[in-house]
C-alpha positions in Angstrom: 159.4 -32.8 93.2 156.8 -30.3 93.7 154.9 -28.4 90.9 155.1 -24.6 91.1 151.8 -22.6 91.2 150.5 -21.4 88.0 150.7 -17.6 87.3 147.2 -17.6 85.7 144.6 -16.7 88.3 141.8 -19.0 88.9 138.2 -18.1 88.8 137.3 -16.0 91.7 135.9 -18.0 94.6 132.2 -18.0 95.2 130.7 -16.8 98.3 131.9 -19.0 101.2 134.6 -20.5 99.1 138.3 -19.8 98.5 141.2 -18.7 100.6 140.2 -17.1 103.8 143.6 -15.3 104.2 143.0 -11.6 104.5 144.6 -9.3 102.0 147.5 -7.2 102.9 146.8 -3.6 103.5 148.3 -2.5 100.2 146.2 -5.1 98.5 143.0 -3.8 100.1 143.7 -0.3 98.9 144.3 -1.6 95.4 141.3 -3.7 95.5 139.1 -0.8 96.8 140.4 1.5 94.1 139.9 -1.0 91.4 136.6 -2.3 92.6 134.7 0.4 94.5 131.7 -0.9 96.5 128.3 -0.5 94.9 125.5 1.1 96.9 122.9 -1.2 98.3 119.3 -0.4 97.6 116.9 -1.0 100.5 119.6 -1.8 102.9 122.2 0.1 104.9 122.6 3.9 104.6 122.3 4.6 100.8 119.2 5.6 99.0 117.0 4.7 102.0 118.8 7.3 104.1 118.0 10.0 101.4 114.4 9.1 101.3 114.1 9.2 105.0 115.6 12.7 105.1 113.3 13.9 102.4 110.3 12.6 104.3 111.5 14.4 107.5 111.8 17.7 105.6 108.4 17.3 104.1 106.9 16.6 107.5 108.7 19.6 109.0 107.5 21.9 106.1 104.0 20.6 106.5 104.0 21.3 110.2 105.5 24.8 109.6 102.9 25.5 107.0 100.0 24.4 109.2 101.5 26.4 112.0 101.8 29.4 109.8 98.3 29.1 108.6 97.1 28.6 112.1 99.0 31.7 113.2 97.7 33.7 110.2 94.2 32.5 110.8 94.5 33.4 114.5 95.9 36.8 113.5 93.0 37.3 111.1 90.5 36.2 113.7 92.1 38.4 116.3 92.1 41.4 113.9 88.4 40.8 113.1 87.7 40.5 116.8 89.5 43.8 117.5 87.7 45.3 114.5 84.4 44.4 116.0 85.4 45.5 119.5 87.1 48.7 118.6 85.5 50.1 115.4 87.0 53.3 114.0 85.3 56.6 114.9 83.6 57.3 111.6 80.7 59.5 112.9 80.2 62.4 110.5 82.2 65.4 111.6 80.5 68.6 112.8 80.2 70.8 109.7 79.8 74.5 109.1 76.1 75.3 108.5 75.4 76.9 105.2 72.6 78.8 103.4 72.5 78.4 99.6 70.6 80.0 96.8 68.1 78.3 94.5 70.9 76.8 92.5 72.9 75.5 95.5 75.5 78.4 95.4 76.7 79.4 98.8 75.2 82.6 100.2 76.3 82.6 103.8 78.2 80.1 106.0 78.4 79.7 109.8 81.4 78.2 111.5 81.2 74.7 113.0 80.5 74.4 116.8 84.3 74.1 117.4 85.0 77.3 115.6 86.4 75.7 112.4 85.4 76.3 108.9 84.6 72.8 107.6 82.3 71.8 104.7 81.5 68.3 103.4 83.6 67.6 100.3 81.5 66.6 97.3 83.8 64.9 94.7 81.4 65.7 91.9 82.0 69.4 92.6 85.7 69.3 93.0 88.1 69.8 90.0 89.0 66.2 88.9 92.5 67.4 88.1 93.0 68.4 91.8 92.0 64.9 92.9 94.5 63.4 90.4 97.3 65.6 91.6 96.5 64.8 95.2 96.7 61.0 94.6 99.8 61.3 92.5 101.5 63.3 95.1 100.3 61.7 98.3 99.5 58.1 97.5 100.1 56.7 94.0 98.6 53.3 94.7 95.6 54.6 96.6 93.1 53.0 94.4 94.8 49.5 94.6 95.9 49.0 98.2 93.8 48.2 101.2 94.8 51.0 103.4 98.5 50.1 103.8 101.1 50.4 101.0 104.1 48.0 101.7 106.1 49.4 98.9 105.8 52.9 100.3 106.8 51.7 103.7 109.9 49.8 102.4 110.9 52.9 100.4 110.5 55.2 103.5 112.6 52.7 105.6 115.3 52.6 102.9 115.5 56.3 102.7 115.7 56.6 106.5 118.5 54.0 106.6 120.4 55.8 103.9 120.0 59.3 105.1 119.7 58.9 108.8 116.5 61.0 108.8 113.0 60.7 107.6 112.9 61.7 103.9 109.4 60.6 103.1 106.6 58.9 105.1 104.9 55.7 104.2 101.5 56.9 105.1 98.7 56.4 102.7 95.7 58.7 102.3 93.7 56.2 104.4 96.3 56.3 107.1 96.3 60.1 107.1 92.5 59.9 107.4 92.9 57.6 110.4 95.2 60.2 112.0 92.6 63.0 111.3 89.7 61.2 112.8 91.7 60.1 115.8 94.3 62.7 116.4 97.2 61.9 118.7 100.3 63.9 119.6 102.4 60.7 119.9 104.8 59.9 117.1 106.2 56.3 117.4 106.3 53.0 115.6 103.4 51.9 117.8 101.4 55.0 116.7 102.2 54.2 113.1 101.0 50.6 113.6 97.8 51.8 115.2 97.2 54.1 112.2 97.8 51.2 109.8 95.3 49.1 111.7 92.8 51.9 111.6 93.4 52.3 107.9 92.6 48.6 107.3 89.4 49.1 109.3 88.4 52.2 107.3 89.0 50.4 104.0 86.6 47.7 105.2 83.8 50.2 105.8 84.2 53.0 103.2 84.6 53.0 99.5 87.6 54.7 97.9 85.4 57.6 97.0 84.1 57.8 100.5 87.6 57.8 102.0 88.7 60.5 99.6 85.7 62.6 100.4 86.2 62.2 104.2 89.8 63.1 103.9 89.1 66.2 101.8 86.5 67.2 104.5 89.0 67.0 107.4 92.4 67.8 105.9 94.0 70.8 107.6 94.8 73.9 105.5 96.1 76.3 108.1 94.4 78.1 111.0 90.8 77.0 111.5 90.4 76.0 107.9 89.6 72.3 107.3 88.7 70.6 104.1 89.3 71.5 100.5 86.1 73.5 100.1 86.8 75.8 103.0 90.4 76.1 101.8 89.3 77.1 98.3 86.9 79.7 99.7 89.3 81.1 102.2 92.5 81.3 100.1 91.0 81.9 96.7 87.4 83.0 97.2 86.0 80.4 94.9 84.5 76.9 95.0 86.9 73.9 94.5 85.4 73.1 91.1 87.0 76.2 89.6 90.6 76.0 90.7 93.4 76.8 88.4 96.4 74.4 88.1 98.5 76.7 90.3 95.8 76.9 93.0 95.2 73.2 93.0 98.9 72.5 93.5 99.0 74.8 96.5 96.0 73.0 98.1 97.8 69.7 97.5 100.9 70.9 99.3 99.3 72.6 102.3 98.0 69.6 104.4 101.5 68.2 104.8 102.6 71.3 106.9 99.5 73.5 107.1 101.0 76.0 109.6 104.5 76.2 108.2 103.2 76.7 104.7 100.3 79.1 105.4 100.3 81.6 102.5 99.4 84.6 104.6 102.3 84.0 107.1 104.9 82.0 105.1 104.4 82.9 101.5 107.9 81.8 100.4 107.4 78.3 102.0 104.0 78.1 100.4 105.3 78.9 97.0 108.2 76.5 97.2 105.8 73.7 98.3 103.5 74.5 95.4 106.3 74.5 92.9 107.5 71.1 94.2 104.1 69.7 93.6 104.1 71.0 90.1 107.5 69.6 89.4 106.4 66.2 90.6 103.3 66.3 88.5 105.4 67.0 85.4 107.7 64.1 86.4 104.7 61.8 86.8 103.3 62.8 83.4 100.2 64.5 84.6 101.2 67.7 82.9 104.0 68.9 80.6 107.0 70.7 81.8 105.9 73.8 80.0 102.5 73.7 81.7 104.1 73.2 85.1 106.4 76.3 84.4 103.4 78.3 83.4 101.5 77.4 86.5 104.5 78.2 88.7 104.8 81.6 87.0 101.1 82.3 87.3 101.6 84.6 90.2 102.3 84.8 93.9 100.4 82.8 96.4 97.5 84.6 98.2 98.7 87.0 100.8 95.6 86.9 103.0 92.4 85.0 103.7 89.1 85.9 102.2 86.1 86.3 104.4 83.6 83.4 104.1 80.5 84.4 102.0 78.1 86.5 104.0 75.5 87.3 101.4 71.8 87.8 102.4 72.9 87.9 106.0 69.5 88.8 107.4 67.6 86.2 105.4 70.2 83.6 106.3 70.0 84.3 110.0 66.2 84.2 109.9 66.3 80.9 108.2 68.7 79.4 110.8 66.6 80.8 113.6 63.5 79.1 112.3 65.3 75.7 111.9 68.5 75.8 114.1 69.2 72.1 113.7 69.4 72.2 109.9 72.9 72.0 108.4 71.8 73.4 105.1 69.1 75.8 104.2 68.0 76.8 100.7 66.5 80.1 99.7 64.8 81.3 96.5 67.4 84.0 96.0 69.8 84.1 93.1 73.4 84.7 94.2 74.5 86.9 91.3 71.4 89.2 91.7 71.9 89.2 95.5 75.5 90.2 95.1 74.7 93.0 92.6 72.0 94.5 94.8 74.1 94.4 97.9 76.7 96.3 96.0 74.1 98.8 94.9 72.9 99.3 98.5 76.4 99.7 99.9 77.5 102.3 97.3 74.3 104.2 97.7 74.5 104.4 101.5 78.1 105.7 101.2 76.9 108.3 98.8 73.9 109.4 100.9 76.0 109.9 104.1 76.6 108.4 107.5 74.0 106.6 109.6 71.7 106.2 106.5 70.9 102.7 105.5 69.4 101.2 102.3 67.1 98.1 102.0 66.0 96.4 98.8 63.7 93.6 97.8 63.4 92.1 94.3 60.7 89.5 93.7 59.2 87.5 90.9 55.7 88.9 90.5 54.2 85.7 89.1 55.5 83.3 91.8 56.2 85.6 94.8 59.7 84.2 95.0 62.2 86.7 96.4 65.1 87.0 94.0 67.2 89.2 96.2 66.7 90.9 99.6 69.1 93.3 101.2 68.2 94.1 104.8 70.7 96.9 105.2 73.6 98.5 103.4 76.1 96.5 105.4 75.3 93.9 108.0 78.5 94.5 109.9 78.3 98.3 109.9 77.3 99.2 113.5 77.2 103.0 112.6 74.2 102.2 110.3 72.7 99.6 112.6 73.4 97.1 109.9 72.1 94.1 111.9 68.5 95.5 111.7 66.5 94.0 108.8 64.8 97.0 107.3 62.9 94.9 104.8 60.7 93.7 107.7 60.6 96.9 109.7 57.2 98.7 109.8 57.5 102.2 108.5 55.3 104.9 107.0 54.9 104.2 103.2 54.3 107.8 102.1 52.6 108.0 98.7 53.4 104.5 97.6 49.8 103.3 98.2 48.2 105.9 95.9 48.2 103.6 92.8 45.8 101.3 94.6 43.4 104.2 95.4 43.3 105.1 91.7 43.0 101.4 90.7 39.8 101.0 92.8 38.4 104.2 91.3 39.0 102.8 87.8 37.3 99.6 88.8 34.2 101.5 90.0 34.1 103.6 86.9 34.4 106.8 88.9 37.2 108.1 86.7 39.2 107.5 83.6 42.7 108.6 82.8 41.5 111.9 81.3 38.9 112.7 83.9 39.4 116.2 85.4 39.9 116.3 89.2 40.6 119.2 91.4 43.9 119.9 93.1 42.9 122.6 95.5 42.8 123.0 99.2 40.1 120.8 100.7 38.7 120.0 104.1 37.5 116.4 104.7 35.8 116.6 108.1 38.8 118.4 109.6 41.5 116.5 107.6 43.2 119.0 105.3 45.8 117.3 103.1 48.5 119.4 101.4 50.8 118.6 98.6 54.5 117.8 99.2 55.6 121.2 97.8 52.8 123.1 99.5 51.5 124.3 96.1 48.4 123.3 94.2 47.8 122.9 90.4 44.1 123.4 90.1 42.3 121.3 87.6 44.4 118.3 86.4 43.7 115.0 84.7 43.7 111.8 86.8 46.7 110.7 84.8 48.7 113.8 85.8 47.5 113.6 89.4 48.9 110.1 89.8 52.1 110.8 87.9 52.8 113.9 89.9 51.7 112.2 93.1 49.4 115.0 94.1 47.9 114.5 97.5 44.5 116.2 97.4 43.2 114.4 94.3 44.1 111.0 95.9 42.3 111.8 99.1 39.2 113.0 97.1 39.1 109.6 95.4 39.7 107.7 98.7 36.9 109.7 100.3 34.6 108.6 97.6 35.7 105.0 97.8 36.0 104.6 101.5 39.3 103.8 103.4 37.8 100.6 104.7 37.4 99.3 101.2 41.0 100.0 100.4 42.2 98.3 103.6 40.0 95.3 102.7 41.8 95.0 99.3 45.1 95.0 101.1 44.0 92.2 103.4 42.8 90.3 100.4 46.3 90.5 99.0 47.7 89.2 102.3 48.9 92.5 103.6 47.7 94.1 106.8 48.8 97.7 107.3 49.5 98.6 110.9 47.2 101.2 112.4 47.4 102.8 115.8 45.7 100.8 118.5 42.0 101.2 118.4 42.0 103.2 115.1 40.0 102.3 112.0 41.2 103.0 108.5 41.0 106.7 107.7 41.8 109.0 104.9 45.3 109.5 106.2 46.3 106.0 105.0 46.3 107.3 101.5 49.3 109.5 102.3 51.2 107.1 104.5 49.2 107.3 107.7 49.7 103.5 108.3 52.6 101.2 108.9 53.9 98.8 106.3 57.1 96.9 105.6 59.1 96.9 102.4 58.3 93.3 101.9 54.6 93.9 102.1 54.8 96.9 99.8 56.6 94.8 97.2 53.9 92.1 97.7 51.2 94.6 96.9 53.0 95.7 93.7 53.2 92.2 92.4 49.5 92.7 91.7 50.3 95.6 89.4 53.1 93.7 87.6 51.0 90.5 87.3 47.7 91.7 85.8 46.0 92.3 89.1 47.0 89.1 90.9 49.2 89.6 93.9 51.5 86.8 95.1 52.6 86.3 98.7 56.3 86.9 99.0 58.6 84.1 100.2 62.3 83.3 100.2 61.9 79.5 100.8 61.1 77.0 98.1 57.4 76.3 97.8 54.3 77.3 95.9 51.6 79.9 96.5 48.5 80.8 94.6 48.2 84.5 93.6 45.1 86.3 94.6 43.1 89.0 92.8 43.8 92.5 94.2 42.6 94.7 91.2 40.7 93.9 88.0 42.8 93.4 84.9 41.5 96.6 83.1 42.1 98.8 86.2 45.5 97.3 86.6 46.4 98.1 83.0 45.3 101.7 83.5 47.7 102.0 86.5 50.6 100.4 84.7 50.0 102.7 81.7 50.1 105.8 83.9 53.1 104.8 86.0 55.2 103.6 83.0 55.0 107.2 81.8 56.6 108.7 84.9 59.8 110.6 84.2 62.9 108.8 85.4 65.0 110.5 88.0 67.8 112.8 87.0 70.7 111.0 85.4 68.9 107.6 85.2 68.3 105.9 81.9 64.8 105.4 80.5 64.4 101.7 81.2 60.7 101.4 80.4 59.7 100.4 83.9 56.7 101.6 85.9 57.4 103.1 89.3 56.1 105.2 92.2 57.9 107.1 94.9 57.0 108.1 98.4 58.2 110.2 101.3 57.0 109.8 104.8 56.0 112.6 107.1 59.1 114.4 108.6 61.5 113.0 106.0 62.0 109.8 107.9 61.5 107.3 105.0 62.2 107.5 101.3 60.6 104.9 99.1 60.6 103.8 95.5 58.8 100.8 94.1 59.1 99.8 90.4 58.3 96.9 88.1 58.5 95.5 84.6 56.4 92.7 83.2 58.0 90.1 85.6 59.9 91.6 88.5 59.2 94.1 91.3 61.9 96.0 93.1 61.3 97.9 96.3 63.7 100.4 97.8 63.7 102.0 101.3 66.2 104.7 102.4 66.4 106.2 105.9 67.8 105.8 109.3 67.1 102.6 111.1 66.5 104.5 114.4 63.7 106.5 112.8 65.4 109.9 113.0 64.5 112.5 110.4 66.9 113.2 107.5 66.2 116.7 106.2 65.7 116.8 102.5 65.3 113.0 102.2 62.8 112.3 99.5 61.7 109.3 97.5 62.3 110.8 94.0 65.8 112.1 94.8 67.1 109.4 97.2 65.3 106.2 96.5 64.3 106.3 92.8 68.0 106.5 91.5 68.7 103.4 93.5 65.7 101.6 92.0 66.9 102.3 88.5 70.4 101.3 89.4 69.1 98.0 90.9 67.2 97.1 87.7 70.2 98.0 85.5 72.8 96.0 87.5 70.6 93.0 88.5 71.6 91.1 85.4 68.0 90.2 84.7 66.6 91.2 81.4 63.6 93.6 81.4 60.3 91.9 80.6 57.7 93.7 78.6 54.4 94.6 80.1 51.3 92.5 79.3 49.2 93.8 76.4 45.9 95.6 77.3 43.1 93.2 78.4 39.8 93.2 76.7 38.1 96.6 77.1 41.1 98.4 78.5 41.6 101.6 76.5 42.9 105.1 77.0 39.9 107.3 76.1 40.2 111.0 75.1 38.3 113.4 77.4 35.9 114.4 74.6 34.8 110.8 74.2 34.2 110.2 77.9 30.6 110.0 79.3 29.4 113.1 81.1 29.9 111.6 84.5 33.6 110.8 83.8 34.6 114.1 82.3 35.0 115.7 85.8 35.2 113.9 89.1 32.2 114.9 91.2 33.8 114.0 94.5 31.1 111.4 95.5 30.1 108.0 94.5 26.4 108.9 94.4 24.9 110.2 91.2 24.6 114.0 91.1 21.2 115.4 91.9 19.5 117.0 88.9 16.7 119.5 89.4 13.3 118.5 88.0 14.2 114.8 87.7 11.7 112.6 89.5 12.8 109.2 88.2 14.9 106.9 90.4 18.5 106.6 89.6 19.3 103.9 87.1 20.1 100.4 88.4 21.5 97.5 86.4 19.4 94.4 87.2 21.1 92.0 84.8 23.8 90.8 85.0 23.9 91.3 88.8 27.1 92.7 90.4 29.7 90.0 91.0 28.1 87.5 88.7 30.1 84.9 86.8 28.7 84.6 83.2 29.5 81.6 81.0 29.6 82.3 77.3 29.4 79.2 75.1 30.2 80.8 71.8 32.9 83.4 70.8 30.4 85.8 69.2 27.6 85.2 71.8 26.0 88.4 73.1 25.1 89.1 76.7 21.7 90.7 77.4 21.8 93.8 79.6 18.8 95.1 81.6 18.3 98.1 83.8 15.6 99.7 85.9 14.9 103.4 86.6 16.7 106.3 85.2 15.7 108.8 82.5 16.1 107.9 78.8 18.1 108.0 76.7 20.7 105.6 78.2 24.3 105.1 77.2 26.1 101.8 78.0 29.9 101.4 78.5 31.9 98.3 78.9 35.3 98.8 80.6 34.9 102.5 79.8 34.3 101.9 76.1 30.9 103.2 74.7 28.7 100.4 73.3 26.4 102.7 71.3 25.3 106.3 70.8 22.4 106.0 73.2 19.0 104.3 73.3 15.7 104.9 75.0 15.3 101.2 75.6 16.2 99.7 79.0 17.8 96.6 77.4 20.9 96.3 75.4 23.4 93.6 74.3 27.1 93.3 74.6 29.6 90.9 73.1 32.6 90.4 75.5 36.0 90.7 73.8 37.5 88.0 76.0 37.3 86.1 79.3 38.0 87.8 82.6 36.6 90.6 84.7 34.7 93.4 83.1 32.9 96.5 84.3 29.5 97.5 82.8 28.2 101.0 83.2 25.0 102.7 82.2 24.5 106.5 82.2 21.1 108.1 82.0 20.1 111.5 80.5 20.5 113.2 83.9 24.1 112.1 84.1 23.5 109.5 86.8 25.4 106.2 86.5 25.3 102.6 87.7 27.9 100.0 87.4 28.3 96.2 87.9 31.5 94.1 87.8 31.2 90.6 86.4 33.5 87.8 85.4 33.1 86.3 81.9 34.0 82.6 81.5 
């Protein structure tokens, strides 16, 4: 009998043991489900396979990274190589030449060689708010990107995809500059890529300030206007540092479409563009909504272009002719004064009639610097030959040289203000001067003779002094009057018988306004040393007389000293006046030299002189106080020889007098005397003459008379002084010395 198998399973067989009969299929499924296989580590396909995959991915990523770096490095090296091989054209653009005043304000501009108005942009002289508006409107990330703004490009691409048209560009200010320095008509992706590359190159070479300045120099603003400074001058007549919010917004909008938005041709488009800029500025927080609305309502856009400044046209052209290669020339002029005097000249010429022009020169008497010079009433007026600079034209000065004749006579002690001089018909070796009104006044004082500009008394003094001596003083002051070829100075020069320019005449008068020292005129920066033309006491006497001349009809009493003149045949009318600091000279006439009946200095030129002083904007300076020894002596107190002018420099002959005429032997004429103490006295000695003797210092008596040939004198101060001695016969001798 056989035992049945037990239902209790045995222990599982060990490896290599047990029943080798394979399991039935169902049994295998059950076995697999109940006992899933465990993964093997280090063998077969399990974890080892995953590690191998990860390693392969790492190796691939490494290779790709290295390849990317290599490509990037190659691209950088290629870009650097291209940058070296093809640098951007950053040569400075051709600019408009400019002439500026002493403070740098623009007087006159000349178009660039290509016919465009283009000035270098100076960020320090541009309204900072305009710059902020420009950056906010054109390129918000200008200060942070390196020439290319990826966000702006993505935004522009998205807007193009959404709208099917270009809504906004992705160009930065640097890319716009690249297009301006290398303009191309082509519009394509390749052109945009080229601009981007150029922008990158520009950023490597220029600072952000340099890029902005270059862009604001070249940006188009309609027509032949380039750059913000030319635009501000052309559209608003002002410098870009004085723009209003509304004006700045328009200048921000114009470069995007300069022709389509030109205010003079398309005012509605210009205004709409300006208002869009203002709205965006409000949205960006640069201004409040209320401020943007006020700016938009500020008024219409300009309906025309302003002419570029053309002040001091003659002086500007002269400066450019002397240095044609200079981009910028500076003059000593003051723009406000120049502008005022040009207006004075223009209005006066219109009042005087057609073909008559007016020229003016205003100078600083102490330095010789020309403050304003008007060569003609209107440079562009062909009917008045406005292109001729009448400040340099040589014309007859009329009576304007008379003060210097009297000044020399005061120096020599020939006359005093109250000296009587004859105004009667006279014959000077065939030369018979006549007064302007053909009448004579008989006996007059020297003061009256000069104030009334009488001709015969002036020629009497010039005859006594000698015309050559007067001409020598003019040359000493740097002025050479023009005489006919082969002619020597004659008496006629006292009445305008020489040629002189308005500039030279003003230069002579700087000596009267500056205590006797004349300064050479100049309109370029520099320094000159004034030279002595008259002694200080003689100069004061002339100033005292001329300051008492009655102003022309209708003119205010300004307290200036002035002299008028009219040339022979009514061809030139003159007036020259001065205060304690400035000299103004006026010429009126026809540039072609034709006569103008009735044209006279007092009626035509003097009112212009007073108008120029009033409207110049410069305060009137007081005259210098009298120097030591300068006094106005009553006729009764004058010495015998000065009570009436004898008509000759020699002492009058006295019957029965055998002694020689007096002669001062110490101090000698022209001596420089050093005084070591304030109250030190100077010994005076003379020879000859008949006692008693009377001494005068600068016309002031020292004593009542003495029979001694010695005397003493205590100078009242340093400077030139004239010492005179008069003997009992009325003969006089004088010396001129300088006290140190």
